[in-house]
C-alpha positions as a LaTeX table, in Angstrom:
\begin{tabular}{lrrr}
\hline
Residue & $x$ (\AA) & $y$ (\AA) & $z$ (\AA) \\
\hline
Met1 & 87.30 & 126.47 & 153.95 \\
Ser2 & 90.47 & 127.63 & 152.17 \\
Ala3 & 90.55 & 130.50 & 149.66 \\
Gly4 & 91.26 & 127.99 & 146.94 \\
Ala5 & 88.31 & 125.86 & 147.93 \\
Arg6 & 86.03 & 128.97 & 148.03 \\
Asn7 & 87.25 & 129.95 & 144.56 \\
Asn8 & 86.56 & 126.46 & 143.21 \\
Thr9 & 83.09 & 126.46 & 144.73 \\
Asn10 & 82.25 & 129.92 & 143.33 \\
Leu11 & 83.35 & 128.91 & 139.86 \\
Ile12 & 81.24 & 125.78 & 139.96 \\
Glu13 & 78.23 & 127.76 & 141.25 \\
Thr14 & 78.61 & 130.25 & 138.39 \\
Asp15 & 78.78 & 127.38 & 135.94 \\
Arg16 & 75.57 & 125.94 & 137.41 \\
Val17 & 73.60 & 129.14 & 136.92 \\
Leu18 & 74.84 & 129.38 & 133.27 \\
Ala19 & 74.23 & 125.69 & 132.54 \\
Asp20 & 70.85 & 125.14 & 134.27 \\
Arg21 & 69.02 & 126.67 & 131.24 \\
Asn22 & 70.54 & 123.98 & 129.02 \\
Glu23 & 71.09 & 120.91 & 131.19 \\
Ser24 & 68.29 & 120.71 & 133.74 \\
His25 & 65.66 & 119.11 & 131.55 \\
Gly26 & 66.23 & 116.34 & 129.01 \\
Pro27 & 69.32 & 115.32 & 127.06 \\
Val28 & 71.72 & 117.96 & 125.86 \\
Arg29 & 71.50 & 118.27 & 122.05 \\
Asp30 & 74.37 & 120.70 & 121.52 \\
Pro31 & 77.76 & 119.67 & 122.76 \\
Ala32 & 78.60 & 123.41 & 123.24 \\
Asn33 & 76.09 & 123.47 & 126.12 \\
Arg34 & 77.99 & 120.79 & 128.00 \\
Thr35 & 80.12 & 121.23 & 131.08 \\
Trp36 & 83.14 & 118.99 & 131.13 \\
Val37 & 85.54 & 117.90 & 133.84 \\
Leu38 & 88.93 & 116.61 & 132.48 \\
Val39 & 91.36 & 114.88 & 134.83 \\
Ala40 & 94.92 & 114.46 & 133.58 \\
Gly41 & 98.46 & 114.87 & 134.83 \\
Asp42 & 99.32 & 117.72 & 132.50 \\
Phe43 & 97.73 & 119.84 & 129.81 \\
His44 & 100.43 & 121.33 & 127.62 \\
Arg45 & 101.58 & 121.15 & 124.01 \\
Ala46 & 105.20 & 120.00 & 124.58 \\
Gly47 & 104.37 & 116.55 & 123.34 \\
Gly48 & 103.04 & 113.05 & 124.15 \\
Met49 & 99.73 & 112.51 & 125.83 \\
Asp50 & 99.93 & 115.87 & 127.56 \\
Arg51 & 99.57 & 117.35 & 124.04 \\
Ala52 & 96.52 & 115.17 & 123.29 \\
Asn53 & 94.92 & 116.32 & 126.58 \\
Ala54 & 95.57 & 119.97 & 125.85 \\
Glu55 & 94.21 & 119.68 & 122.32 \\
Phe56 & 91.01 & 118.02 & 123.53 \\
Ala57 & 90.52 & 120.73 & 126.17 \\
Ala58 & 91.20 & 123.48 & 123.62 \\
Tyr59 & 88.60 & 121.97 & 121.23 \\
Leu60 & 85.95 & 121.87 & 123.95 \\
Cys61 & 86.63 & 125.60 & 124.60 \\
Ser62 & 86.44 & 126.38 & 120.88 \\
Ile63 & 82.89 & 124.97 & 120.61 \\
Gly64 & 81.86 & 126.94 & 123.66 \\
Ala65 & 81.81 & 124.23 & 126.41 \\
Thr66 & 82.79 & 125.11 & 129.99 \\
Val67 & 85.82 & 123.01 & 130.96 \\
His68 & 87.15 & 122.16 & 134.40 \\
Leu69 & 90.77 & 121.00 & 134.24 \\
Val70 & 92.05 & 118.98 & 137.21 \\
Ser71 & 95.78 & 118.63 & 136.82 \\
His72 & 99.27 & 119.18 & 138.10 \\
Arg73 & 100.04 & 121.64 & 135.31 \\
Val74 & 98.11 & 123.57 & 132.71 \\
Glu75 & 99.83 & 125.68 & 130.04 \\
Asp76 & 99.31 & 129.41 & 130.31 \\
Glu77 & 97.41 & 129.84 & 127.05 \\
Leu78 & 94.82 & 127.19 & 127.99 \\
Ala79 & 94.58 & 128.48 & 131.59 \\
Ala80 & 93.80 & 131.95 & 130.38 \\
His81 & 90.76 & 130.86 & 128.32 \\
Pro82 & 87.48 & 132.32 & 129.79 \\
Lys83 & 85.73 & 128.93 & 129.51 \\
Val84 & 88.41 & 127.14 & 131.53 \\
Arg85 & 88.37 & 126.51 & 135.30 \\
Ile86 & 91.65 & 125.34 & 136.82 \\
His87 & 91.93 & 122.99 & 139.80 \\
Leu88 & 95.62 & 122.19 & 140.52 \\
Ala89 & 96.63 & 119.02 & 142.35 \\
Lys90 & 99.71 & 119.03 & 144.51 \\
Arg91 & 103.00 & 117.48 & 143.49 \\
Thr92 & 104.48 & 116.62 & 146.91 \\
Gly93 & 108.20 & 116.80 & 146.77 \\
Gly94 & 108.35 & 114.97 & 143.47 \\
Val95 & 106.96 & 111.75 & 145.00 \\
His96 & 105.06 & 110.16 & 142.16 \\
Phe97 & 102.56 & 107.99 & 144.06 \\
Leu98 & 101.56 & 110.93 & 146.30 \\
Ala99 & 101.09 & 113.16 & 143.30 \\
Gln100 & 98.85 & 110.45 & 141.75 \\
Arg101 & 96.84 & 110.18 & 144.92 \\
His102 & 96.28 & 113.95 & 145.13 \\
Leu103 & 95.15 & 114.04 & 141.50 \\
Asp104 & 92.74 & 111.16 & 142.03 \\
Gln105 & 91.24 & 112.72 & 145.14 \\
Leu106 & 90.93 & 116.15 & 143.71 \\
Gly107 & 89.47 & 114.82 & 140.45 \\
Arg108 & 86.76 & 112.91 & 142.26 \\
Thr109 & 86.00 & 115.92 & 144.46 \\
Ile110 & 85.64 & 118.35 & 141.60 \\
Ala111 & 83.59 & 115.87 & 139.49 \\
Ala112 & 81.23 & 115.35 & 142.40 \\
Gln113 & 80.80 & 119.10 & 142.94 \\
Val114 & 80.24 & 119.87 & 139.30 \\
Ile115 & 77.76 & 117.07 & 138.72 \\
Ser116 & 75.80 & 117.83 & 141.88 \\
Arg117 & 75.10 & 121.33 & 140.36 \\
Thr118 & 75.15 & 120.37 & 136.65 \\
Pro119 & 73.91 & 116.76 & 136.44 \\
Arg120 & 74.53 & 116.32 & 132.77 \\
Ala121 & 78.18 & 117.33 & 132.86 \\
Arg122 & 80.65 & 114.81 & 131.54 \\
Val123 & 83.79 & 113.60 & 133.25 \\
Leu124 & 86.77 & 112.30 & 131.25 \\
Val125 & 89.79 & 110.80 & 133.01 \\
Asn126 & 93.04 & 109.25 & 131.74 \\
Gly127 & 93.45 & 105.53 & 132.47 \\
Val128 & 93.69 & 104.98 & 136.23 \\
Asn129 & 94.58 & 108.53 & 137.17 \\
Cys130 & 91.09 & 109.09 & 138.68 \\
Glu131 & 88.38 & 106.71 & 139.71 \\
Trp132 & 85.18 & 108.09 & 138.14 \\
Pro133 & 82.53 & 106.02 & 136.32 \\
Asp134 & 82.03 & 108.03 & 133.12 \\
Ile135 & 84.48 & 108.39 & 130.15 \\
Asp136 & 87.96 & 106.90 & 130.38 \\
Trp137 & 90.57 & 107.85 & 127.69 \\
Val138 & 93.02 & 104.96 & 127.79 \\
His139 & 96.58 & 105.63 & 126.59 \\
Tyr140 & 98.25 & 102.67 & 128.30 \\
Val141 & 97.30 & 99.22 & 129.51 \\
His142 & 99.34 & 98.35 & 132.56 \\
Arg143 & 98.66 & 94.63 & 132.29 \\
Glu144 & 100.36 & 94.66 & 128.87 \\
Trp145 & 103.67 & 95.93 & 130.28 \\
Met146 & 104.41 & 94.52 & 133.70 \\
Thr147 & 107.95 & 95.98 & 133.40 \\
Arg148 & 111.07 & 94.23 & 132.26 \\
Thr149 & 113.58 & 94.77 & 135.03 \\
Val150 & 116.54 & 92.61 & 133.95 \\
Gly151 & 119.76 & 94.56 & 134.82 \\
Ala152 & 117.84 & 97.29 & 136.60 \\
Pro153 & 118.85 & 98.42 & 140.14 \\
Leu154 & 117.36 & 96.51 & 143.03 \\
Trp155 & 115.44 & 99.53 & 144.32 \\
Phe156 & 113.85 & 99.92 & 140.88 \\
Arg157 & 112.89 & 96.23 & 140.63 \\
Leu158 & 111.24 & 96.30 & 144.05 \\
Lys159 & 109.37 & 99.54 & 143.29 \\
Gln160 & 108.14 & 98.39 & 139.94 \\
Ser161 & 106.96 & 95.10 & 141.26 \\
Ile162 & 104.80 & 96.89 & 143.79 \\
Asp163 & 103.63 & 99.56 & 141.31 \\
Ser164 & 102.80 & 97.07 & 138.59 \\
Arg165 & 100.60 & 94.98 & 140.80 \\
Ser166 & 98.87 & 98.07 & 142.26 \\
His167 & 98.19 & 99.57 & 138.82 \\
Ala168 & 96.88 & 96.25 & 137.53 \\
Arg169 & 94.42 & 95.87 & 140.39 \\
Lys170 & 93.29 & 99.52 & 140.04 \\
Glu171 & 92.96 & 99.04 & 136.30 \\
Leu172 & 90.49 & 96.20 & 136.73 \\
Arg173 & 88.42 & 98.29 & 139.11 \\
Val174 & 88.47 & 101.64 & 137.40 \\
Leu175 & 88.10 & 100.55 & 133.81 \\
Asn176 & 85.37 & 98.11 & 134.44 \\
Ala177 & 83.45 & 100.84 & 136.22 \\
Ala178 & 83.75 & 103.26 & 133.25 \\
Arg179 & 80.65 & 103.93 & 131.23 \\
Val180 & 82.60 & 104.12 & 127.97 \\
Met181 & 86.37 & 103.83 & 127.20 \\
Ile182 & 88.15 & 105.61 & 124.37 \\
Ala183 & 91.23 & 103.72 & 123.17 \\
Asn184 & 94.04 & 105.40 & 121.24 \\
Ser185 & 94.47 & 102.40 & 118.92 \\
Glu186 & 92.82 & 99.11 & 117.97 \\
Arg187 & 95.77 & 97.43 & 119.73 \\
Thr188 & 94.80 & 99.20 & 122.98 \\
Arg189 & 91.18 & 98.31 & 122.45 \\
Ala190 & 92.02 & 94.61 & 122.01 \\
Asp191 & 94.20 & 94.72 & 125.13 \\
Leu192 & 91.36 & 96.16 & 127.17 \\
Ile193 & 88.93 & 93.44 & 125.96 \\
Arg194 & 91.36 & 90.53 & 126.39 \\
Asp195 & 93.36 & 91.51 & 129.50 \\
Val196 & 91.01 & 93.75 & 131.51 \\
Gly197 & 87.83 & 91.98 & 130.53 \\
Val198 & 85.74 & 94.95 & 129.45 \\
Ala199 & 82.82 & 94.35 & 127.09 \\
Pro200 & 83.73 & 95.18 & 123.43 \\
Glu201 & 80.77 & 97.53 & 123.00 \\
Arg202 & 82.15 & 99.77 & 125.80 \\
Val203 & 85.41 & 100.55 & 123.99 \\
Arg204 & 85.70 & 102.89 & 120.99 \\
Thr205 & 88.88 & 103.61 & 119.16 \\
Val206 & 89.86 & 107.17 & 118.25 \\
Tyr207 & 93.32 & 107.75 & 116.77 \\
Leu208 & 95.49 & 110.63 & 117.93 \\
Gly209 & 95.43 & 113.69 & 115.80 \\
Cys210 & 98.16 & 115.76 & 114.05 \\
Gly211 & 99.13 & 119.38 & 114.56 \\
Pro212 & 99.84 & 121.86 & 111.75 \\
Glu213 & 103.58 & 122.03 & 112.64 \\
Trp214 & 104.12 & 118.48 & 111.35 \\
Gln215 & 104.61 & 119.10 & 107.66 \\
Thr216 & 106.87 & 117.73 & 104.92 \\
Ile217 & 110.36 & 119.02 & 105.55 \\
Thr218 & 111.60 & 121.70 & 103.13 \\
Ser219 & 115.19 & 121.81 & 102.03 \\
Asp220 & 115.72 & 125.11 & 103.95 \\
Arg221 & 114.30 & 123.66 & 107.16 \\
Arg222 & 116.48 & 120.48 & 106.74 \\
Ala223 & 119.56 & 122.65 & 106.27 \\
Ala224 & 118.80 & 124.75 & 109.29 \\
Ala225 & 118.27 & 121.63 & 111.44 \\
Arg226 & 121.49 & 120.05 & 110.15 \\
Ala227 & 123.38 & 123.23 & 110.93 \\
Trp228 & 122.05 & 123.22 & 114.52 \\
Leu229 & 123.26 & 119.65 & 114.97 \\
Gly230 & 126.51 & 120.22 & 113.12 \\
Val231 & 125.72 & 117.31 & 110.68 \\
Pro232 & 126.80 & 117.59 & 106.98 \\
Leu233 & 123.78 & 117.69 & 104.56 \\
Gln234 & 124.87 & 114.51 & 102.79 \\
Arg235 & 125.57 & 112.41 & 105.84 \\
Pro236 & 122.78 & 109.82 & 106.49 \\
Leu237 & 121.23 & 110.36 & 109.88 \\
Ala238 & 119.07 & 108.03 & 111.95 \\
Ala239 & 117.13 & 109.26 & 114.99 \\
Phe240 & 115.78 & 107.74 & 118.21 \\
Val241 & 113.28 & 109.70 & 120.27 \\
Gly242 & 112.17 & 108.20 & 123.63 \\
Gly243 & 112.70 & 108.07 & 127.33 \\
Phe244 & 115.49 & 106.03 & 129.05 \\
Gly245 & 113.81 & 104.17 & 131.86 \\
His246 & 115.31 & 101.16 & 133.62 \\
Asp247 & 112.52 & 99.03 & 132.11 \\
Ser248 & 113.93 & 99.36 & 128.59 \\
Arg249 & 110.35 & 99.68 & 127.15 \\
Lys250 & 111.44 & 101.94 & 124.35 \\
Gly251 & 113.94 & 99.35 & 123.07 \\
Phe252 & 117.11 & 101.45 & 122.89 \\
Asp253 & 119.10 & 98.39 & 123.92 \\
Thr254 & 117.92 & 96.54 & 120.77 \\
Leu255 & 118.88 & 99.57 & 118.65 \\
Trp256 & 122.29 & 99.79 & 120.27 \\
Thr257 & 123.09 & 96.10 & 119.64 \\
Ala258 & 122.04 & 96.60 & 116.01 \\
Trp259 & 124.00 & 99.82 & 115.75 \\
Lys260 & 127.25 & 98.27 & 116.95 \\
Ser261 & 126.94 & 95.53 & 114.23 \\
Leu262 & 126.17 & 98.11 & 111.54 \\
Cys263 & 129.14 & 100.32 & 112.51 \\
Ala264 & 131.47 & 97.29 & 111.94 \\
Arg265 & 130.45 & 97.30 & 108.26 \\
Pro266 & 132.52 & 99.48 & 105.99 \\
Glu267 & 129.48 & 100.61 & 103.96 \\
Trp268 & 127.65 & 101.90 & 106.98 \\
Asp269 & 128.20 & 105.66 & 106.99 \\
Ala270 & 125.19 & 106.87 & 109.01 \\
Asp271 & 125.20 & 108.58 & 112.39 \\
Leu272 & 122.68 & 108.33 & 115.15 \\
Ile273 & 121.05 & 111.24 & 117.04 \\
Val274 & 119.30 & 110.32 & 120.30 \\
Ala275 & 116.80 & 112.48 & 122.21 \\
Gly276 & 115.31 & 111.59 & 125.55 \\
Gly277 & 115.83 & 111.85 & 129.26 \\
Gly278 & 115.36 & 109.42 & 132.09 \\
Arg279 & 117.03 & 107.62 & 134.98 \\
Ala280 & 118.91 & 105.25 & 132.77 \\
Leu281 & 120.42 & 107.96 & 130.55 \\
Pro282 & 123.77 & 108.15 & 132.44 \\
His283 & 124.25 & 104.42 & 132.03 \\
Trp284 & 123.73 & 104.65 & 128.25 \\
Arg285 & 126.05 & 107.70 & 127.93 \\
Asp286 & 128.76 & 105.80 & 129.73 \\
Thr287 & 128.16 & 102.63 & 127.73 \\
Ile288 & 128.49 & 104.53 & 124.44 \\
Glu289 & 131.55 & 106.42 & 125.52 \\
Arg290 & 133.33 & 103.20 & 126.57 \\
Ser291 & 132.40 & 101.48 & 123.29 \\
Gly292 & 134.55 & 103.82 & 121.21 \\
Leu293 & 131.52 & 104.77 & 119.07 \\
Gly294 & 130.94 & 108.13 & 120.61 \\
Ser295 & 131.63 & 109.85 & 117.32 \\
Arg296 & 128.74 & 107.91 & 115.66 \\
Val297 & 126.19 & 108.43 & 118.35 \\
Arg298 & 125.13 & 111.84 & 119.75 \\
Met299 & 123.11 & 111.75 & 123.03 \\
Leu300 & 121.13 & 115.01 & 123.45 \\
Gly301 & 119.30 & 114.00 & 126.61 \\
Phe302 & 115.90 & 115.63 & 127.14 \\
Cys303 & 115.28 & 117.95 & 124.19 \\
Asp304 & 112.32 & 120.23 & 123.40 \\
Arg305 & 113.45 & 120.54 & 119.71 \\
Val306 & 112.05 & 117.20 & 118.40 \\
Pro307 & 110.66 & 118.99 & 115.30 \\
Asp308 & 114.22 & 120.02 & 114.41 \\
Ile309 & 115.58 & 116.49 & 115.09 \\
Leu310 & 112.96 & 115.08 & 112.70 \\
Ala311 & 113.78 & 117.76 & 110.12 \\
Ala312 & 117.46 & 116.67 & 110.18 \\
Ala313 & 116.75 & 112.93 & 110.22 \\
Asp314 & 116.54 & 110.49 & 107.32 \\
Val315 & 114.88 & 107.77 & 109.42 \\
Leu316 & 113.37 & 107.31 & 112.84 \\
Val317 & 113.98 & 104.00 & 114.63 \\
Ser318 & 111.64 & 102.84 & 117.37 \\
Pro319 & 112.04 & 99.20 & 118.38 \\
Val320 & 109.55 & 99.51 & 121.29 \\
Arg321 & 108.59 & 96.57 & 123.50 \\
Tyr322 & 105.21 & 98.09 & 124.34 \\
Glu323 & 103.64 & 101.16 & 122.88 \\
Ser324 & 99.92 & 101.70 & 122.94 \\
Tyr325 & 100.24 & 104.15 & 120.09 \\
Gly326 & 103.52 & 105.96 & 119.21 \\
Leu327 & 103.10 & 109.65 & 118.63 \\
Asn328 & 106.81 & 110.12 & 117.81 \\
Val329 & 106.42 & 107.71 & 114.88 \\
Gln330 & 103.32 & 109.49 & 113.61 \\
Glu331 & 105.12 & 112.88 & 113.77 \\
Ala332 & 108.10 & 111.58 & 111.84 \\
Ile333 & 105.89 & 110.17 & 109.07 \\
Cys334 & 103.87 & 113.39 & 108.91 \\
Cys335 & 107.24 & 115.17 & 108.25 \\
Gly336 & 108.01 & 112.69 & 105.43 \\
Val337 & 110.63 & 110.77 & 107.52 \\
Pro338 & 110.38 & 106.93 & 107.24 \\
Ala339 & 109.99 & 105.23 & 110.59 \\
Ile340 & 111.05 & 101.68 & 111.47 \\
Val341 & 108.79 & 100.60 & 114.42 \\
Ser342 & 107.81 & 97.46 & 116.19 \\
Arg343 & 104.77 & 95.77 & 114.59 \\
Ser344 & 103.16 & 95.53 & 118.06 \\
Ala345 & 103.02 & 99.34 & 118.48 \\
Gly346 & 99.52 & 100.87 & 118.03 \\
Val347 & 100.58 & 103.20 & 115.26 \\
Ala348 & 101.83 & 100.24 & 113.27 \\
Glu349 & 98.29 & 99.19 & 112.45 \\
Arg350 & 97.91 & 102.35 & 110.39 \\
Tyr351 & 100.80 & 101.50 & 108.13 \\
Pro352 & 99.78 & 100.55 & 104.56 \\
Val353 & 100.79 & 97.04 & 103.46 \\
Glu354 & 103.27 & 98.52 & 100.95 \\
Leu355 & 105.35 & 99.79 & 103.90 \\
Asp356 & 105.36 & 96.42 & 105.74 \\
Glu357 & 109.17 & 96.11 & 105.55 \\
Leu358 & 109.42 & 99.08 & 108.02 \\
Leu359 & 107.59 & 97.01 & 110.70 \\
Leu360 & 109.82 & 95.02 & 113.10 \\
Pro361 & 108.17 & 91.68 & 114.03 \\
Asp362 & 110.24 & 91.17 & 117.17 \\
Ala363 & 111.50 & 94.03 & 119.33 \\
Glu364 & 114.20 & 91.80 & 120.74 \\
Asn365 & 115.66 & 90.87 & 117.34 \\
Ala366 & 118.57 & 93.23 & 116.83 \\
Asp367 & 119.85 & 91.28 & 113.78 \\
Asp368 & 116.50 & 91.72 & 111.98 \\
Leu369 & 116.55 & 95.43 & 112.90 \\
Ala370 & 120.07 & 95.84 & 111.51 \\
Glu371 & 118.89 & 94.16 & 108.19 \\
Arg372 & 115.95 & 96.48 & 107.95 \\
Met373 & 118.18 & 99.49 & 108.54 \\
Leu374 & 120.59 & 98.26 & 105.86 \\
His375 & 117.70 & 97.85 & 103.48 \\
Trp376 & 116.57 & 101.48 & 104.25 \\
His377 & 120.18 & 102.73 & 103.82 \\
Ser378 & 120.40 & 101.32 & 100.33 \\
Arg379 & 117.16 & 103.09 & 99.34 \\
Ile380 & 117.03 & 106.32 & 101.32 \\
Asp381 & 115.45 & 108.51 & 98.63 \\
Glu382 & 113.04 & 105.72 & 97.54 \\
Phe383 & 111.70 & 105.33 & 101.09 \\
Lys384 & 111.17 & 109.09 & 101.42 \\
Arg385 & 109.07 & 109.06 & 98.24 \\
Arg386 & 107.16 & 105.98 & 99.35 \\
Ile387 & 106.34 & 107.40 & 102.80 \\
Ala388 & 104.89 & 110.66 & 101.38 \\
Pro389 & 101.29 & 109.37 & 100.71 \\
Phe390 & 101.13 & 107.86 & 104.19 \\
Gly391 & 102.31 & 111.14 & 105.74 \\
Ala392 & 99.59 & 113.00 & 103.85 \\
Thr393 & 96.92 & 110.57 & 105.20 \\
Leu394 & 98.08 & 111.06 & 108.79 \\
Arg395 & 98.27 & 114.88 & 108.40 \\
Gly396 & 94.68 & 114.83 & 107.27 \\
Trp397 & 93.45 & 113.59 & 110.68 \\
Thr398 & 93.83 & 116.68 & 112.91 \\
Trp399 & 93.59 & 117.17 & 116.59 \\
Gln400 & 90.25 & 118.80 & 115.92 \\
Asp401 & 89.05 & 115.74 & 114.08 \\
Met402 & 90.12 & 113.54 & 116.99 \\
Ala403 & 88.39 & 115.78 & 119.51 \\
Ala404 & 85.19 & 116.01 & 117.54 \\
Gln405 & 85.01 & 112.22 & 117.29 \\
Met406 & 85.60 & 111.90 & 121.01 \\
Val407 & 82.73 & 114.32 & 121.75 \\
Ala408 & 80.56 & 112.33 & 119.36 \\
Val409 & 81.38 & 109.17 & 121.36 \\
Ala410 & 80.47 & 111.00 & 124.61 \\
Glu411 & 77.22 & 112.26 & 123.17 \\
Ser412 & 76.23 & 108.77 & 122.07 \\
Thr413 & 76.34 & 107.63 & 125.71 \\
Glu414 & 74.48 & 108.93 & 128.75 \\
Gln415 & 76.13 & 109.98 & 131.95 \\
Ser416 & 75.33 & 107.67 & 134.86 \\
Ser417 & 72.31 & 109.37 & 136.49 \\
Asn418 & 72.82 & 108.23 & 140.05 \\
Val419 & 75.31 & 110.86 & 141.15 \\
Ala420 & 74.83 & 110.15 & 144.87 \\
Asp421 & 75.80 & 106.50 & 144.27 \\
Ser422 & 78.86 & 107.52 & 142.31 \\
Cys423 & 80.03 & 110.02 & 144.93 \\
Gly424 & 79.50 & 107.60 & 147.75 \\
Arg425 & 81.25 & 104.73 & 145.98 \\
Asn426 & 84.28 & 106.95 & 145.33 \\
Gly427 & 84.35 & 108.33 & 148.85 \\
Val428 & 83.91 & 111.92 & 147.76 \\
Glu429 & 82.60 & 114.70 & 149.97 \\
Gly430 & 83.30 & 118.29 & 150.75 \\
Ala431 & 85.35 & 120.88 & 148.87 \\
Pro432 & 88.94 & 120.60 & 147.64 \\
Glu433 & 91.63 & 121.87 & 149.93 \\
\hline
\end{tabular}
């Protein structure tokens, strides 16, 4: 047995001794007495679902639970917590499918070890990243986005065709085996019921929370952000925040078509700031440069200063083709920045009816997007005033509120009692390497 395996086994054995007093007889009344296994690609606060995973883990630690994190990466602050046990899965040479396989295998191994010693421990996984029949936190439904590949390189089309079918098959197997699913929006919940065939009573919706850093932008903060970008204070500024994949899921192509038509109008004096990395980024940089509109569009690439981008922006534009939620939109609104987003995005269901004109019915319709952006441009200050109550509502639902509701969902269900069957079905045995 390797040193890492011995260390994992010792940690789990220590947890068993501490937990036996609370978990060996009858249901656990106090969530603080639970032991949890969380399986996710990353736990860090840089953004996206990695942030949600980190916040949930931090909440469990804050109430005194013992938490096993099975992941490729865990931020230092979380890893240093005395209630956290780390189990790192290999990332083999950057090969994504191998990394997924290692995470799945290690997650099942650690879950089996923990539950064999602490039978009432809970296991929470993300989507199809690990096959374990307890709690599945679903951030993405693969059957809803089978990948648009028009114009993508041949290698990408072939790869995505294989990956999409594989994920869709695994989705049916993994999600239908879960005891309870937590969806990040009602849109995701409906997708799971309709497309994956799960029973409605097995899916609960818990919206993503908000961190304390997302506050209404002060004039000083706006001025500092504008100075960083080199944008005059009075110049209208639109922002796009999203990855540039060959599948065009984030809809930048729709925005670009709308933007070209807007820049042809003499009254359009706004600039566009774009943040996001990805394989298709070089293509878009070249496209914008050749268009002659390079002075009206600034491509930052991957950027870890999204709060500053939102502080400088007057509007966020997100014409996504598929988005189970849309954390970037929520963050913009929390900062008091209006956001034009596709009506199909999960976050759109939280918009009040009085902001309906910010919702794009068709992510393919660049003309409609251009008209909505013109409407915003003619009423910039008005939209900032109108978005403020919505931002206050979203800020009122914190990461702690989200995590507490997820724990309540978990406590309302019982872990599958036949651990041996679960381990056998998932092919788990032995200690992690």
